N, C-alpha and C positions, 0 to 999 in steps of 0.2 A: 815651268811651263811652256809651253812656243811663242814664238814670236813671229810672226812673218814679214818680210821684209820683201816688197814687192820684185825687186832686181833681181835677177837671177845670178847665180852664184861664177858662171860664165856664159860668157857674152854670145849665145845658142843664136845662130845668124842661118839661113838658108839661100841659095842662087832662086831655085825655083819651085814649084810645086811639084810634088814625084809621090801620089795615092801609093804604086807601090811598094818603093822602099817604106813608106808612113806604116804601111801592115806588115814590114819586116821589123821594125823597129818596135812595134810592139812588144815584141821578145823578150824586151828589157822593161819594160812597163808593166805589163801586168802575167808576164812570164816565170817560167821554175825558177831560172837565174838571175832574174831580174833585179833594176832598185829597189821594188818593194818587196819584195820578197827580206831583202839583204836590210831594206830598213824593219822590217816588222823583227826581223830574224833577230837583231843585236837591243833594238828595244826591249824585249821578250827578256830574253837571255840577263841583261841589265839587272832586273829587279833581285834574283836570286843572290846577286854576289853585293848587294846595297852595304850590307853591311861589315862581312867577313873581307872584302877586297874592295875597298872605296875606291881606292886609283884605277880599279876594273872597272868598276859604275862608272866615273867620268870619262874612262876611255869608251866603253861601248856605245855611254849615252849619247858622244860625240859624235861618233862616224853613223851613229844609226841617223841623227839629225842630219847630219851631209848625206846621206845617203835619198832622205826623202828631198834634197835640197835637188839630187840627180833625179830623180822622179822628176821633178816641177822640171828640169831641164829637157830628160826625153819627153815629157807631154807637152811644152811646150814645141820642141824640134817636131813633133808629129804633127800636130795644131798648124804651123807653118808649112810643112810639106801637104797637107792638105786643103793647103790655102785659094780656093774659090768652093771648091766639094760642096763645100756644107750650107753654104748660101745658094748653092744651084741646088741643091737635092731640096731647098725647101722653096725652091721657085716651082710650085706646081703647076700654073696654068703653063709656062711652055718650057714644053721635054724638050724642047731642040737643041737648048744652052746645054745642058750637060752633054749633050755630044760633042756639042762646037769645042767645052772645054778642055774633054777626053780625045780631041785630034777625029773624028769622022765615027763612023760606023765600026770600025774593026778595034777602035782602042775601045769603045763602048761595047762592046760584046766583051772583050777581057776583061773590063770593071765588074760586068756582069759575071765572067765567071770566076773573079776572086769571091765577089760577093757571097756565090753559092757555095763556094769551100770556106768562106769567113763572112756567113751574114753579120754579126755583130757589128762588125768594122765598117762596112758600107751599107746596111740599110737599115740596122738596130738603132745605131748610135748618131744617125744623119749626120758622119764625116768627123766626126771625135774620137781622141781615143779613150782606149776603153780597158777594164779591165780584165785583160785576157792573152795569152799571149796570141802569136801568129797566126796559128790554127782556130782564132775563135774561143781555146778552150778556157772557162772562164780562172781568175784565180782563187787560188784555195790555201787555206792557212795548212795545209800538211808540207807546205812547200817549206816550212819555217822547221827549224830542230833545235832545240832548246833542252839538252838534258838535267841542265840542275847540276853537270859538274865542269868549271872552269874549265879544266885543262882536255876536258871532250870539247866543249863549247867553242874553242880557241880553234879547236883543230879543225872544227865544220867549217869554222868562219875563214880559216886560210881557203878549206878547199870551195867555200860558196865564192871568194873572191878569186881564185884560179877558172871557176868556169866562167863564170860574169864577164872576165879580162878575154877569155878566149872567143867570145861572142860578141863582145866589141871587133875582137879581129877577123870575125869571119864575117861583120857586119859592112865592114870597109869596104868587102870586096865589091858589096854590090851597089855602092853608089862610085858616083862621079863628082858628086858635088862637092867641091873645096871648102867650101862654110859644114857642112854637116859633116865631115871627115874629122876635120878642125876640133867638132867639138865631140866626136867620138872617141876622136884619140886623147883629147882632155879625160874624160872619163875610164877610156882604158887605163891609164897613165896612173888615177885616183885609185882602181884596185890594184896594183904595181904598189901601192903607197899603205895602203891598207891592209894587204898581207904581211908586208911588213913589220906594220904596227902588232895585229894580232902574233906574227910570230915572236917578235920582241917581249911583247904580255909574258906568252905564254911558257917562256926564258926563265923568269921572274918567279916564276912557280916551281919549288925544287921539293923533292923528287916531283916529274910530273911526268914519269914512265915506268909501267903502263897506267892508261887514265883509268882513272878510278884508287881505288883503296886495293883492292885484291891482285893479288903478285902473279899469280898463275901458278902452275905446277911445273917445279924444274926438270919433269920427266918430258915434257912437251914441247917445252920452250923453247928448243934449239934442233926441231928435227926439220929434216927437209924430205918430203917424200916423191918420188922419180914416179910421178902419175902416168906419166903420157908414152906412151909403146913406141919406141922407135927413136926416141929423142931426150937426151941425156943433157942440155947447157948446163954449165956451171958461170959462175959470177958471185959476188959479192953477197949474192942471197942466197946462196946454199954451201959456201966453202966461204975459211978462213972465219972470222967474229962476225959475231950479229952487232947491229950498229948500235943499239941499244942498254941490253943487258952486257954486252959483251962474254956472249957465251961461245961456244965451239961449234958449227954447223954441224951438224950427222947426219951425211947424205944415207937415207935409206934406199938402196938401188931394188930391192925386191919388197916393196909394201906389207902386197900379199902373203909373205914370209916370216915379216916380224910381227903380222896379226897371229896368225897359228902358232907362233912361239913363246907368245908373251900373253897369249886365253887372251884376246881381244884387248890387247895394250895394257892391260890389268896388273900384268905381271913384269914389272918394268923398274931398273934402276937408274936416276939420272946420269950422263955423262956427257962430259963437255964443258961442265957446269959446276962450280966452285957453291949453287942455290941449292940449299937442299929443307927439306921441309919441314924442319928448325927453322932457320934462318928466315923464310919467306915467312913465318907463322911470327915472329918478334917480329920483322918489318910492317906486317898489315896490323898488331897493335899498335904500335909506334903512331903510324899514318893515320890510323881510323883517329889516335886521341888528338892529335895533332892537327886533321881536318875537320873535327868536332870540336874541341876549344876554339879554335877560330871562328865558326859559327857562333856559338854560344857563348862567348867571352862579348862577343858583338852587339848581341841581341837581347833587348829589352822584353819583359813578358809583360811586362805591367805599364799601364799607362804610356803608352806607346804615341809615339808621332813620328812622320816622315822628316819635316823639316821643321828649324825653329826659325821663330820670326820679331822683329822688333815689335813694338805699339803702332807704329807707323804701317807697320805692312812687310816692312825690308824683308829679307832675307838676310839671318842672321850666320845661320851655318848648319853644316846636316850633319845627321847621324854619323 
């Protein structure tokens, strides 16, 4: 269950109203890299790992719940940045007050211009946070990625935390309010913390590369194609050994000739690798059995219940 505590996780403050920055901050309220997206993503991912990985279920639910706390911080900050706007928009009998609040005609015109760009924020919400990004695009469940494979989901989460971190970094360039910067710095830093948590969790699942079960064809897993005319940049991505499989990169200088010589890449022998079709089939069978047993051994098929309670309603344990 969720239990709401009215105090914010971080003491969010603002020095003065700033409707323009409030609009920008909507990006982290209802945007594609925002706090609601993160909360819902980790929340949804947690269900499928409850039985096979109860420790990861705990991790995902804990971080999802913290992300809801961050959503509350962002929403509260937006509301404080809009201080005065909400009340003046409702003062329909005196149209001059909103103009005074916005420092005259020029500022009012700016506000109207922003309302045209994002009408939900200034016109439809009456001066409060909305589940949209900074351009008024509504939040959508399409932002959430949950693939049902923990190694895939954890990598998605690492990427999500990276994107959220850089958005906060960019947002701090657009405000001079020291209190707001303090809040954004806290939220940005928690993205860094979550990144490391997901990374550490991924490392406890072995093997975890490549993601999923199937291992990939050794004929193609270490080929680098020179697909840029006049450019032959070299680096650890196309020379030496590959980072995860430890195969020797094969630099294909002339991709077209290789396609022609190999009858469309169908007549090839693996080079630069010890992996063979036989060894990967053996590994796939072993890994399939392991992952399947992790799930089936921890999952009841009859008389299922999520949690166990004592007679007074107190939680004793979870499956």
